[in-house]
N, C-alpha and C positions, 0 to 999 in steps of 0.2 A: 468512129474516132473516139478514143477515151479521153475524158477530161476530168481533172481533179475537182472534187466537190468543194465549194467554198466553205470556209469555217463559219460557224454560226455566229461568232462574235465579230468577225470581220477584222480582228487585230492580228498582227504578225507575231509568231511565237518568239519568246525571249531567249537570248543566247546564254548558255551557262558561263559562270565566272572562270577565269583561268585557274590552273592548279596552284600557282604560286601566289594567289591573292592573299591568303592568310599570312604569308611571310611579310608582304608589304604592310599589312594592317598591324602586325606585331611590331615591326620596326618603327612604325609611326607612333604607337602608343608607348614604346619603351622609354623614351626621354621623360614623358609625363609620369610614368611609374617611378622612375628614379627620383624625380623631383619631389614626389609625394612621400617616398620612403625616407628621404634625407631631409625633409623639412623639419624645422624646430617644433611644429605643432604635433608631430608624432611622438615626442618624448613623453614618457610616462614617469613622473617622479615617484621614487620609492621612499618609504619611511621605515627606517631601521628602528626596531623596538629599543627604547631607552633602557628598559628593564634588562633586556638581554645584554646590553653593553656594560651596565653597572654590575650585573651578576658575573660577567666574564672577568672583570677586574677583581672582584672579590674571590672568585675561584682561583685565579692566579696567585693571590696572596695566600690562600689556604694551601695551595700546592707547594709554594715556597716554604711555608711553615712545616708541612709534613716532611719535606726533604731535609730541612734543617734539623728536625727532631731525630730523624734516622741517622743523620751524620753526627749529631752530638752523642748518640748512643755508642758510636764506634769509638769515641775518645773518652768514654765514661771511666775507664780504668787508668787514665793518665792523671797527672797531678791536678788536684782541684783548683779551679780558678785560672788555669793556664789558657783554656779555650775562650774564657771571657775577654781576655786581652785582644784576641783576634776575631772578635764577633763581627766587626765591620768587614774584614777581609772574607770571612765565611759567607756573609750575606751577599757580598759582591760576587764571589765565586759561584754561588748557586744561581744568582740572576744571570750571570754570563753563560752558565750551562743551559739554562732555559732558552736564552736568546740564540745560542749557537745551534741548538737542535730544533728550533722552531722557526723563528723569523729569518735567520740567515739562509736556511734551505727552502724558503718560500712556503713554509707551513705555519699554521696558526699556533699560538700558545695553547696549553691544555685547557685553560678556561675559555678562551675564544673558540676553540674547536667544539667544546661541549655546548656552547650557545649557537652553533651553526653560523659562525662569523669568520671573516677573513679581512686582511688589510688590502686596501686598494689605493693606488697612486692617483689622487684626485687631480693633480696637475695634468697628468697625461690624459685622463678622461675628459677634462674640460677642453684641452687643446684639440683633441680629435673631434669633439662635438658629436659624439655618438649618443644614440638614444639608450638610456638605461632603463631596461624594461623588467629585468628579473633580479638584478643585483650581481649577476655573473660577469657582466661586461666590465672591461677595464683591466689594465695590467696591474701586476703586483708592485711591491716597492722596488725601487732601484737599489743598486749596491751602495750608493752614497746615502740614501735614506736609511738603509739598514745599519750602516756604520754610525751615522749620527744618532740613530735610535739607541744603539749600544752605548755610545759615549754619554748620552744624556741620562739614560736610565741606570746603567751600571756605574760608569765613571762618575757622573754627577752626584748620585746618591752617596757613593763611597767617599768622595772628597768632602762633601758637606758634612757627613757623619764624623769624619776625622777632624775637620775644623771645629765642630761643636765640642767634641771630647777634648781636643787639645786646648782650646780656649778656656773650657771649664777647669781643666787640670792646672793650667797656668794662672787662672784667676785674673783674666784680663778685665773682667767687669768690676773689680774692686777699685775703690777710689784711691787706694795707696799705690796703684800701679802707675807706670810712666804714661805720659800723654799719648805716645804712639800706640801702646797696647790698648788704651781706652778708645782711641779713634778706630782701631781695627774692630774692636768689640761693637762699637756703635754702628760701624758700617755693616757688620754681619747681621745685627739686629734689624737694620733698615732693609737690607736685602731680603731677609726672611719675611718681613712685613709686606714688602712689595710683592713678593712671590705669592704669599697667602692671599693678598687682595686680588692679584691677577687670577689665581686659581678659583677664587670665589666668583669673579666675573665670568670666567670661562664656564663654570658650572651653571650659572644662570643662562648663558647662551646655549649651552648644551641642552638644558631642559626645554628651551624654546624651539630649537632647530633640530635636535637629535644628532648633531655631528660633533666629533672631536671631544672625547671625554676629558682630556687633560691638555695642558699647554704644549707638551711635546708633540702630540698628534696634530695639534693645530699648526704648530710651526713647520712640521714636516709634511703637512697636507696628507697625512695617512688616515684614511677614513675606513671605518668598519662597515662592511656590507655583508649581505647574506652569502654564505658559501654554496648553499643548495636551495633552490626555490621550492622544492617539494618536501622539505623537512620541517616539521612543525616544532615549536618550542616545547621541549619535554620538561614538564614540571613534576617532580616527585615530592610528595608530602610525607614520605615514610620517615625521613629524619626529623621533620617538624613534629609529627605525631609522637615519635619516640621521646623527643625533648619535652613536649608538653606533658606526657605521662610521667616522666621522671621529675619534672618540676612540681607537679601536683603531689606526687608521692613524697618528695622531700619536704614540702610544706606541711603535709599531714604528719610526718614524723616530728617536725619541729613543733607542731602543736601538741602532740600526744606525749612525747618523751618527758617534758617537764612535769606532766601530771602523774607519771608512773613512779612508784616507790621502788628504787633499785634493789633495796634489801629484800622487799617482798617478792620481786621477780626472781632474785637469786635463790631465795629460800624455796620458791615454788619449783624450781628446776633442780634443787639439790638432791632430792631422792633419785633422780634419773642420772646423776653424775656417777662416773666410774671411779673417781678418786674419793673414796669414802674413808680411807685410812688417815688422811691429813687431819680431819676433824678430831679423831681420837688421839692423834699424836700431839695435839696442841696442849698448851698449859691450861689446866682447868682453873687456875687461880686468876687468869686474865679475863677481862670482859671481852666476849667475842665480837662486840660491836666497835668499841673504841680501841681495843687491843692494849689496854692499860689496866693497872691494878685498881679494882673498884674502891673508890673513896667511901661510898655508902653502899656496902655490898647487899644485894638482894638476889634471891634465887627464884627461878621460874618453876611454877607448879604445873604439872607433876614431875618434870624431868630433873628438877633440883640443880640446874646449871646456874652458875653464879654470873651476875650482871652488875653493872652500875645502876643505881636507882633511876637516874635521869635517862640513861640509854633505854632501859627496859620500859620505863613509864611512857616515854615519847613514842616508842614503837607500838606499844599496846593501844595508845590513844589514837594513833594514826590508822592502825589496822586492827579491828576487833578480833579478827581471826589470825592473829600473829602467830607464827611458828618459830620455835627455838632455832637460833642460828647454828647450833651444834648438832642437834639430833632431828630437827624438823618436826618436833612434836608440837601440837597446838598448846599454847599457853593459856590456861584457864584462869590463873591467878598468880600473884607475886607475893613473896614473903621475905621479910628482912632476915638476913643470915643469922640464924639462931633465935628468931622471933616468931610471932604469930602470922599466919597468912593474911593477905589483904587482896581484895578484888581489884 
């Protein structure tokens, strides 16, 4: 009779787990995973470079200036001074075009795009309580925010510029004006002072926190964040190097030009000039330096051209190798007209 051999360990063999055991394990750990992914501790705060934001504002100003320069050239043949009367309208029109083809269509302005930034609606990002990990999360500006941005940047600046020019033209600040005009002028000055103080305070907060460059962005809660996490800040020093070289060259010219004698330089290049007939056609009775009739006539030796005594004497004293202004011959001595030569 056959009998099964007992196992050496004496323990019963373990049964394998069911095939759907991993599904039950996954379902049990899924709520814990969601709680960890949505917990506030997983939020990684990002820091947007303040230099990028300031450079973006400066680039937008330069872009507007370039567009304005090209537009002014279009009206260069019109009546002078006519475009100056509508300068405020021209600036508002250019700012509206930049807003219309950038912010209104959910695109950054040229300066913001060059700095790899975009506008994000901070209200919606905070209400959803999502983790901001790369700067890409969060919706863009709403339609209301875009319209208010246009009203504040385009309309506000235009109205303020027109108020300033109109009040200065009407001379509201003069003491001879009516009390109502003076009150409006004082009110405008106070509003400007309050706005400047608030802008300065916002600048200090911006330097500390890195959020909201100006009051308009702070009021609309439109924050600048990175547009692409894989794009580095591109800094080109080509323009800076070119500007430094030009500044050094201009400073060198300002230092050397006063030390050069213009007449000596002109006489040095006179033999290479193509127009040599003009010197022969001139009146020999006039001094070639002061272009007047010599009061004390002296002649240059050996060319015998007539000069004023003081003109020829000062030139020979300033440059020992002085050349005649008419024929470019070296002047070795000077002689009174009809007298004996002198060194």
